[in-house]
N, C-alpha and C positions, 0 to 999 in steps of 0.2 A: 419614100422609103428612108431616105437619109434623116428626115425630120422625125419619123417614128423612132428610129434608132436613138436619136439624141434624147427624145423624151423618155425612152426606156432607161437609158443610161442615167439620166438625171434622177428619176424615181428610185432606181436601184441604189444610187449613192445616198439619197436622202434616208432610205430605209436602214442602210448600214450605219449612218451617223446617229440616227435615232436609237438604234439597237445599242450602240456603244454608250450613248448617254444614259440609256436605261440601265445598262449593266453596271455603270459607274456611279449610280445614284447613292450608294452606301446602304447601311442597315436602316430599316424602319424601326419605329419605337417598339413595336410588338416583337420584332426579331431580336432587338437588344435585350428586352425583358426575358425572352426565352433563353438567350445565351447566359444571362446573369443567373437565371433559375437553375440551369443545368450546372453551372460552375458552383453554385451554392450547395446543390445536392452532392456533387462529387467531393467538395470540401468537407461536408458533414460526414460522408462515408469514410474519407481518409482520416479525419480527426478521430472518429469513433474507433477505427481499427488501431490507430496509434495509441489512443488512450487505453484500450484493452491490452495491448502488448506491454505498455509501461506498467499497468497494474499487475499483470501476471509476473513480470520481471521483478517488481518490488516484493511481491508476496513470496516468490521463489527464493529470492536472496535472504529475506527475513527468516523464513523457515530454516534455511541452511545455516544461517548464523546462530539461530537459537539451538539447533542441533549441536553445533560446535561447543556452545556454552553448557549445554546439558551434559555432554561428555566430560567437559572440564570439571563441572561440579560433582559428577559421579566419581571421577578419579580422586578428587579432593576428599570426598567422603570415605572412599576405600582406604586412603592413606591415613586419614585422621580419625576415622571411626564415627564421624558425624559431618553434617553439612555446616557451612559457615552460619553462625547464629547472628541474626540481625537484632540490634538493640531496640530500645524503646522509640527510636526515631523512625523516619520514613523507610520504606522498602528501598532496595538498592538497584540502581540502574546498572545494566550489564555493559561494561566498557566505560570509557571516559571521553570527554570532549563534546558533551551534548550542548548544542547551541540554543540560544534564546529564540523562541518562535511563538508568535501570538502572545498569549498570556502565560506562556511557559518560560520561566527564567532559565538562564544558562545553568547547566549542571542538574537539570531535572528531566524526568521522562514520563511522569504521570501527574497531572494536575486536575483537580476537581473544585469548581467554585472558588478559584483563587488560592486554594490550599495545595501545597506540594505533598503528594503522597508517595512519591518515589524520587530519590536523588542519588547522585554519585557518592560513593563511599570509598575513599582512597585506601583505608586499612584493609577492607575486604578485597578490593581489587589487587592490592599488593600480595595478599595471601593466595590469590588465584593465578598470579603471574607464572608460576612453574608449569601451569596446565594450559594456559591460553594467553593470546596476545590481547591485553586489556587497554591498549593505547588508543582505541577509537570506539565510537558508539556502535551498537548492534545495527541501528538504523538511524536515518536522519530525516525522515518525513513525518510530520505531525498528522495524526489521524484523530477523528472525533468518534467516540462510541458512547451512546447513551448520555450525551451531553458532557462527557469527560474527555480530556485531551491526553493522547498517548504518543510517545516517540520511541522507536526501538523496542526494547524489552527490559523487564526488571525481575529481580529475584527477591523472594520473601521467605520468611520462616515464621510460622504461626503454630504454636503447640496445640491450639484448639482445633486445628484443621483435620478433617477426616475424609477418607475416600472409601465409599461403600462400607461405612461403619468402622473402619480401621484407621488409627492415627497415621497421618501422612503430612508432616509439617512443612516440608520444603516444596517450593513451587516457583514457576516462571509464568509471567503474564505478558502478553503482547497482542496487538491488534493488526488484522489484515484488511486490505482494501476490498470492498465488494461484499455482497450478501452471500452468506452460506459458504464461505471459503474453507478449505481443508487445513486444519492445524497439523502440520507434520512434525513429529518430534519423537525422540526416544523415550520420553516420559509418557504419562497417561493423560489424555485429554479428558477433562472432567466438566460436569455441568451441575446445576442445582442451585441451592441457596447457601451462601457462605455462612458458617464454615463447614457445613455438613454436605459434602459433595458426593456425586456418584459418577461412575464411568460413563462417558458419552459415546453413544452409538452413531452420532451424527458426524463425528469428525471435527466438531468445534463445540465451544461452550455456549455461546449465544450470538445472535445476529440481530441487527436493528434495521435492516433494509439497505444500508449503505456500507456497513463495516462488520467485521466478524471478530469477536473476542475469543482469545485462546487462554484457557487456564490449564497449564501443564503441571501436573503433580509428579515430582521426582520420586523414584523408587526409594523405599526406606533404606537408610544406611545400615550396614551390618556391624 
């Protein structure tokens, strides 16, 4: 009986040791690959949600800033009987302090094929200072729409521009992140072929799958 007990005890200890060694063997290659796959999926989900939140925040901020400038231009037109008239040079960036990004030189906010189509104009910004803080740019993120680069927003005045067949020369242009985003403004969102535009029922002017263009025509000055 004593011998049997000793054999039982020895076998029991051996099983325990074997179990401990088995439990401490670490991860197998398959288990490691599964863990890495799960972490990658979770990382992609978190990044996707973060990217969506950042895009929404950028668009919301830009729409709000454009509204502020729209109100300032409207007040200027009421006080002066007309909107600021842009000369023969490029259209005018809203605000100042636009930084160099990509192929966009500092002081510009719309570049196409290396040509600056919208740039800062200190004279026009000075004339608007009683109505708005022009010390910073409307936006600071460069976006590409239809092969052209945009940052923030810009103002323009084109005497040939019409909206629904009626002369409407003053406008603001900017680009939002994402496809089919809503252009929110006190002005009229327009679409069509420049310079003969029509009111947009979509809430934006055009979309290229990754960004949304906003043409905002300002109410005719009285």
